[in-house]
C-alpha positions as a Markdown table, in Angstrom:
| # | Residue | x | y | z |
|---|---|---|---|---|
| 1 | Leu | -90.7 | 136.9 | 57.0 |
| 2 | Ala | -93.6 | 134.6 | 58.0 |
| 3 | Gln | -93.6 | 133.1 | 54.5 |
| 4 | Ala | -89.9 | 132.5 | 54.5 |
| 5 | Arg | -90.1 | 130.7 | 57.9 |
| 6 | Ala | -92.9 | 128.5 | 56.5 |
| 7 | Ala | -90.9 | 127.7 | 53.4 |
| 8 | Leu | -87.9 | 126.6 | 55.6 |
| 9 | Ala | -90.1 | 124.5 | 57.8 |
| 10 | Thr | -91.6 | 122.6 | 54.9 |
| 11 | Gly | -88.5 | 122.5 | 52.6 |
| 12 | Pro | -86.1 | 119.6 | 52.0 |
| 13 | Cys | -84.0 | 118.4 | 54.9 |
| 14 | Arg | -80.3 | 119.1 | 55.0 |
| 15 | Pro | -77.9 | 116.1 | 54.7 |
| 16 | Gly | -76.9 | 116.2 | 58.3 |
| 17 | Ser | -80.5 | 116.6 | 59.8 |
| 18 | Arg | -82.2 | 113.9 | 61.6 |
| 19 | Ala | -85.1 | 113.7 | 59.1 |
| 20 | Gly | -82.5 | 112.7 | 56.4 |
| 21 | Ser | -81.2 | 109.7 | 58.4 |
| 22 | Pro | -84.1 | 107.4 | 57.6 |
| 23 | Arg | -83.8 | 108.2 | 53.9 |
| 24 | Arg | -80.1 | 107.3 | 54.0 |
| 25 | Arg | -80.8 | 104.1 | 55.8 |
| 26 | Arg | -83.4 | 103.1 | 53.2 |
| 27 | Asp | -80.9 | 103.8 | 50.4 |
| 28 | Ala | -78.2 | 101.8 | 52.2 |
| 29 | Val | -80.6 | 98.9 | 52.7 |
| 30 | Gln | -81.6 | 99.0 | 49.0 |
| 31 | Arg | -77.9 | 99.1 | 47.9 |
| 32 | Ala | -77.1 | 96.1 | 50.2 |
| 33 | Ala | -80.1 | 94.2 | 48.9 |
| 34 | Ser | -79.1 | 94.9 | 45.3 |
| 35 | Leu | -75.5 | 93.8 | 46.0 |
| 36 | Ala | -76.7 | 90.6 | 47.7 |
| 37 | Ser | -79.0 | 89.9 | 44.8 |
| 38 | Gly | -76.2 | 90.4 | 42.4 |
| 39 | Met | -73.9 | 88.1 | 44.4 |
| 40 | Ile | -76.6 | 85.4 | 44.4 |
| 41 | Val | -77.0 | 85.6 | 40.7 |
| 42 | Ser | -73.2 | 85.5 | 40.1 |
| 43 | Leu | -72.9 | 82.4 | 42.4 |
| 44 | Gly | -75.7 | 80.8 | 40.5 |
| 45 | Lys | -74.0 | 81.4 | 37.2 |
| 46 | Ala | -70.7 | 80.1 | 38.6 |
| 47 | Gly | -72.5 | 77.0 | 39.8 |
| 48 | Leu | -73.9 | 76.4 | 36.3 |
| 49 | Val | -70.5 | 76.9 | 34.8 |
| 50 | Phe | -69.0 | 74.4 | 37.3 |
| 51 | Glu | -71.8 | 71.9 | 36.5 |
| 52 | Asp | -71.1 | 72.3 | 32.8 |
| 53 | Leu | -67.4 | 71.6 | 33.4 |
| 54 | Leu | -68.2 | 68.5 | 35.4 |
| 55 | Ser | -70.4 | 67.2 | 32.6 |
| 56 | Leu | -68.1 | 68.3 | 29.8 |
| 57 | Gln | -67.8 | 65.9 | 26.9 |
| 58 | Leu | -64.8 | 66.0 | 24.6 |
| 59 | Ser | -63.8 | 63.7 | 21.8 |
| 60 | Phe | -60.7 | 61.5 | 22.4 |
| 61 | Arg | -58.9 | 63.4 | 19.7 |
| 62 | Thr | -59.6 | 66.8 | 21.2 |
| 63 | Gln | -58.4 | 65.5 | 24.6 |
| 64 | Gln | -55.1 | 64.4 | 23.1 |
| 65 | Tyr | -54.6 | 67.8 | 21.4 |
| 66 | Leu | -55.2 | 69.5 | 24.8 |
| 67 | Asn | -52.7 | 67.1 | 26.5 |
| 68 | Ala | -50.0 | 67.9 | 23.9 |
| 69 | Ala | -50.7 | 71.7 | 24.2 |
| 70 | Ser | -50.7 | 71.6 | 28.0 |
| 71 | Ile | -47.3 | 69.9 | 28.3 |
| 72 | Leu | -45.8 | 72.4 | 25.9 |
| 73 | Leu | -47.2 | 75.3 | 27.9 |
| 74 | Ala | -46.0 | 73.9 | 31.2 |
| 75 | Asn | -42.5 | 73.5 | 29.8 |
| 76 | Met | -42.5 | 77.0 | 28.3 |
| 77 | Cys | -43.4 | 78.4 | 31.8 |
| 78 | Leu | -40.7 | 76.3 | 33.4 |
| 79 | Leu | -38.1 | 77.6 | 30.9 |
| 80 | Arg | -39.1 | 81.1 | 31.7 |
| 81 | Glu | -38.7 | 80.4 | 35.5 |
| 82 | Ala | -35.3 | 78.8 | 34.9 |
| 83 | Trp | -34.0 | 81.8 | 33.0 |
| 84 | Asp | -33.9 | 83.8 | 36.2 |
| 85 | Met | -32.7 | 81.0 | 38.4 |
| 86 | Glu | -29.6 | 80.1 | 36.5 |
| 87 | Ile | -27.8 | 83.3 | 37.5 |
| 88 | Glu | -28.0 | 82.5 | 41.2 |
| 89 | Ala | -27.4 | 78.7 | 41.0 |
| 90 | Thr | -24.8 | 77.4 | 43.3 |
| 91 | Tyr | -24.7 | 73.9 | 41.7 |
| 92 | Leu | -24.9 | 75.1 | 38.1 |
| 93 | Ala | -24.2 | 71.7 | 36.6 |
| 94 | Asp | -26.9 | 70.0 | 38.7 |
| 95 | Phe | -29.3 | 72.8 | 37.8 |
| 96 | Arg | -28.7 | 72.3 | 34.1 |
| 97 | Ile | -28.9 | 68.5 | 34.3 |
| 98 | Thr | -32.3 | 68.7 | 36.0 |
| 99 | Met | -33.5 | 71.4 | 33.6 |
| 100 | Val | -32.5 | 69.4 | 30.5 |
| 101 | Ala | -34.0 | 66.2 | 31.9 |
| 102 | Cys | -37.4 | 68.0 | 32.4 |
| 103 | Leu | -37.4 | 69.7 | 29.1 |
| 104 | Leu | -36.2 | 66.8 | 27.0 |
| 105 | His | -39.2 | 64.7 | 28.0 |
| 106 | Cys | -41.6 | 67.4 | 26.7 |
| 107 | Pro | -41.3 | 66.6 | 22.9 |
| 108 | Phe | -41.7 | 62.9 | 23.5 |
| 109 | Ser | -44.8 | 63.4 | 25.5 |
| 110 | Ala | -46.3 | 65.9 | 23.0 |
| 111 | Ala | -45.4 | 63.5 | 20.1 |
| 112 | Tyr | -47.2 | 60.6 | 21.9 |
| 113 | His | -50.4 | 62.6 | 22.4 |
| 114 | Leu | -50.4 | 63.9 | 18.8 |
| 115 | His | -49.7 | 60.3 | 17.6 |
| 116 | Leu | -52.8 | 59.2 | 19.6 |
| 117 | Ala | -54.9 | 61.9 | 18.0 |
| 118 | Ala | -53.7 | 61.0 | 14.5 |
| 119 | Arg | -54.4 | 57.3 | 15.1 |
| 120 | Ser | -57.9 | 58.0 | 16.5 |
| 121 | Arg | -58.8 | 59.8 | 13.2 |
| 122 | Lys | -58.1 | 56.6 | 11.3 |
| 123 | Glu | -58.8 | 53.8 | 13.9 |
| 124 | Gly | -61.4 | 55.4 | 16.2 |
| 125 | Asp | -60.9 | 55.4 | 20.0 |
| 126 | Ala | -60.5 | 51.7 | 20.5 |
| 127 | Phe | -56.9 | 50.8 | 19.6 |
| 128 | Ala | -53.8 | 49.6 | 21.4 |
| 129 | Arg | -52.0 | 52.4 | 23.2 |
| 130 | Thr | -48.6 | 50.7 | 23.1 |
| 131 | Ser | -46.4 | 52.2 | 20.4 |
| 132 | Leu | -42.9 | 53.5 | 19.8 |
| 133 | Ser | -44.2 | 57.0 | 20.7 |
| 134 | Arg | -45.5 | 55.7 | 24.0 |
| 135 | Leu | -42.1 | 54.1 | 24.7 |
| 136 | Gly | -40.5 | 57.4 | 24.1 |
| 137 | Asp | -42.9 | 59.1 | 26.5 |
| 138 | Met | -42.9 | 56.6 | 29.4 |
| 139 | Gly | -39.4 | 55.3 | 28.8 |
| 140 | Gly | -38.1 | 58.8 | 28.6 |
| 141 | Leu | -39.4 | 59.4 | 32.1 |
| 142 | His | -37.2 | 56.7 | 33.4 |
| 143 | Val | -34.2 | 58.2 | 31.7 |
| 144 | Ser | -35.1 | 61.6 | 33.3 |
| 145 | Cys | -35.4 | 60.0 | 36.7 |
| 146 | Ile | -31.9 | 58.6 | 36.5 |
| 147 | Ala | -30.5 | 62.0 | 35.5 |
| 148 | Ile | -32.4 | 63.9 | 38.2 |
| 149 | Ser | -31.3 | 61.4 | 40.9 |
| 150 | Trp | -27.7 | 62.4 | 40.1 |
| 151 | Ala | -28.5 | 66.1 | 40.2 |
| 152 | Leu | -30.6 | 66.1 | 43.4 |
| 153 | Ser | -28.1 | 64.0 | 45.3 |
| 154 | His | -25.4 | 66.4 | 44.1 |
| 155 | Gly | -23.3 | 63.7 | 42.5 |
| 156 | Ser | -23.7 | 60.8 | 45.0 |
| 157 | Thr | -22.3 | 57.8 | 43.1 |
| 158 | Val | -24.0 | 55.2 | 45.3 |
| 159 | Tyr | -27.4 | 56.9 | 45.1 |
| 160 | Phe | -27.0 | 57.3 | 41.3 |
| 161 | Val | -26.1 | 53.6 | 40.8 |
| 162 | Ala | -29.2 | 52.6 | 42.9 |
| 163 | Ser | -31.5 | 54.8 | 40.8 |
| 164 | Leu | -29.8 | 53.6 | 37.6 |
| 165 | Ala | -30.4 | 49.9 | 38.6 |
| 166 | Leu | -34.1 | 50.5 | 39.5 |
| 167 | Asn | -35.0 | 52.5 | 36.5 |
| 168 | Ser | -33.1 | 50.3 | 34.1 |
| 169 | Leu | -35.0 | 47.3 | 35.4 |
| 170 | Leu | -38.4 | 49.0 | 35.1 |
| 171 | Leu | -37.5 | 50.3 | 31.6 |
| 172 | Ser | -36.4 | 46.8 | 30.5 |
| 173 | Arg | -39.7 | 45.3 | 31.6 |
| 174 | Met | -41.6 | 47.9 | 29.5 |
| 175 | Leu | -39.5 | 47.2 | 26.4 |
| 176 | Leu | -39.9 | 43.5 | 26.8 |
| 177 | Arg | -43.7 | 43.8 | 27.1 |
| 178 | Tyr | -43.7 | 45.9 | 23.9 |
| 179 | Phe | -41.5 | 43.7 | 21.8 |
| 180 | Arg | -43.2 | 40.5 | 23.0 |
| 181 | Gly | -46.6 | 41.9 | 22.1 |
| 182 | Ala | -48.1 | 41.6 | 25.6 |
| 183 | Pro | -51.8 | 42.0 | 25.9 |
| 184 | Glu | -53.2 | 45.6 | 26.1 |
| 185 | Gly | -55.6 | 47.0 | 28.7 |
| 186 | Pro | -56.0 | 49.7 | 31.3 |
| 187 | Glu | -54.3 | 47.5 | 34.0 |
| 188 | Tyr | -51.1 | 47.4 | 32.0 |
| 189 | Glu | -51.1 | 51.2 | 31.5 |
| 190 | Leu | -51.7 | 51.6 | 35.2 |
| 191 | Gln | -48.7 | 49.2 | 35.8 |
| 192 | Glu | -46.5 | 51.5 | 33.7 |
| 193 | Phe | -47.7 | 54.5 | 35.7 |
| 194 | Arg | -46.8 | 52.8 | 38.9 |
| 195 | Cys | -43.3 | 52.0 | 37.6 |
| 196 | Val | -42.8 | 55.6 | 36.7 |
| 197 | Gly | -44.0 | 56.6 | 40.1 |
| 198 | Ala | -41.4 | 54.3 | 41.7 |
| 199 | Gly | -38.7 | 56.0 | 39.6 |
| 200 | Val | -40.0 | 59.5 | 40.7 |
| 201 | Ala | -40.0 | 58.4 | 44.3 |
| 202 | Met | -36.4 | 57.2 | 43.9 |
| 203 | Tyr | -35.1 | 60.6 | 42.9 |
| 204 | Leu | -37.3 | 62.5 | 45.4 |
| 205 | Ala | -35.8 | 60.4 | 48.2 |
| 206 | Ala | -32.5 | 62.2 | 47.4 |
| 207 | Leu | -34.1 | 65.2 | 49.2 |
| 208 | Leu | -34.3 | 63.2 | 52.4 |
| 209 | Leu | -30.6 | 62.5 | 52.1 |
| 210 | Arg | -30.0 | 66.2 | 52.2 |
| 211 | Gly | -32.3 | 66.7 | 55.2 |
| 212 | Leu | -35.1 | 68.5 | 53.1 |
| 213 | Val | -38.0 | 66.6 | 54.7 |
| 214 | Gly | -40.5 | 69.4 | 54.2 |
| 215 | Val | -39.6 | 69.8 | 50.5 |
| 216 | Phe | -39.9 | 66.0 | 50.1 |
| 217 | Cys | -43.4 | 66.0 | 51.5 |
| 218 | Val | -44.5 | 68.9 | 49.3 |
| 219 | Gln | -43.1 | 67.1 | 46.2 |
| 220 | Cys | -44.9 | 63.9 | 47.2 |
| 221 | Cys | -48.2 | 65.8 | 47.5 |
| 222 | Leu | -47.7 | 67.4 | 44.1 |
| 223 | Gly | -46.8 | 64.1 | 42.5 |
| 224 | Ala | -49.9 | 62.4 | 44.1 |
| 225 | Cys | -52.1 | 65.3 | 42.8 |
| 226 | Met | -50.6 | 65.0 | 39.3 |
| 227 | Gly | -51.1 | 61.2 | 39.2 |
| 228 | Ala | -54.7 | 61.5 | 40.4 |
| 229 | Leu | -55.5 | 64.1 | 37.7 |
| 230 | Met | -53.8 | 62.0 | 35.0 |
| 231 | Asn | -56.0 | 59.0 | 35.9 |
| 232 | Ala | -59.2 | 61.0 | 36.5 |
| 233 | Pro | -62.2 | 60.1 | 34.4 |
| 234 | His | -62.8 | 63.8 | 33.5 |
| 235 | Pro | -61.7 | 64.7 | 29.9 |
| 236 | Leu | -59.6 | 67.6 | 31.2 |
| 237 | Gly | -57.9 | 65.6 | 34.0 |
| 238 | His | -54.8 | 64.8 | 32.1 |
| 239 | Ala | -54.3 | 68.3 | 30.7 |
| 240 | Leu | -54.9 | 69.8 | 34.2 |
| 241 | Ser | -52.2 | 67.5 | 35.7 |
| 242 | Arg | -49.6 | 69.8 | 34.1 |
| 243 | Val | -50.4 | 72.4 | 36.8 |
| 244 | Pro | -48.9 | 70.3 | 39.7 |
| 245 | Leu | -46.3 | 69.0 | 37.2 |
| 246 | Phe | -45.0 | 72.6 | 36.6 |
| 247 | Phe | -44.7 | 73.3 | 40.3 |
| 248 | Leu | -43.0 | 69.9 | 40.9 |
| 249 | Ala | -40.5 | 70.5 | 38.1 |
| 250 | Arg | -39.9 | 74.1 | 39.3 |
| 251 | Asn | -39.0 | 72.8 | 42.8 |
| 252 | Leu | -36.7 | 70.2 | 41.3 |
| 253 | Ile | -34.6 | 72.7 | 39.5 |
| 254 | Thr | -34.7 | 75.1 | 42.5 |
| 255 | Tyr | -33.3 | 72.5 | 44.9 |
| 256 | Ala | -30.9 | 71.0 | 42.4 |
| 257 | Ala | -29.3 | 74.5 | 42.2 |
| 258 | Ile | -28.8 | 75.0 | 45.9 |
| 259 | Ala | -26.8 | 73.2 | 48.6 |
C-alpha cells in the first residue's frame, strides 16, 4: 500500500490537475509562436510575389494576346450573367439592345489587339497604332454608346438624338484623322480615349434622368477605374481593366432591363 501511494505521488499528472496547467500553457505558447512564424513567412512570400508582379516585364506581343483574351473572357462572363437576367427583364427590348451593344464590340476589340500582336512580330514595337482594326475598336465604342443611350433612357427620342449627334461628331473626327494621315503619338491615342469617355458619360447621364443617382456614381467610379488601368504603365494594366469593365457592363444591362 505504501508503494502504491508513492507511485501515485510521483506518477504523471492528470489532465485536469494543477500541475498539468503549466505544460498546457507552454504547448499553447509554442503553437501560437509557430502559427505567428508561419504567418510572417507567408506574408513575406506574398510580398515577394507582389514585388515580382510590380516589376513584371512582358513583351508587347504577349500583352496584346492577354488583352484579347481578357476581353473575350469578360464578355463570356457577361453573357453568362445575362442568361439569367433576361427572364426577369421588364424592358426586354432595352435589355437586348444593351446586351448586343456590349457583346458586338468584343470581336472588334479582340481583333485589334491580335492585329497589333501580328504587326509587332513583323515590325517590332515601334509602329503606328492607327489602322482599320483600331477604327473598328474605338469607332465601335461610339456606335455602342449611341445604342446604349437609347436603351438606358428607355426610348427617349430627345436624349437619343443628343447622343447620336455627339458620338457622330466624335466618330467623324476619328475617321478624318485616319484618312488624312494625321501624325501618330500617345497624345492622339489619349485624345481618342477622351472622346470615348465623353460618349460613355453621355449614356451614363441617362441614369440621372431616371433618378438613379447612386447607380450613376458607381458607374462613373467603375469607368474611371477602367480608364486608369487601361493607361497604366504596368504590362497587365490593360488586361486588368476588363474587371471593372465587366461590372460596368453588368450594371448597364441590369438597369436597362428595369424601370
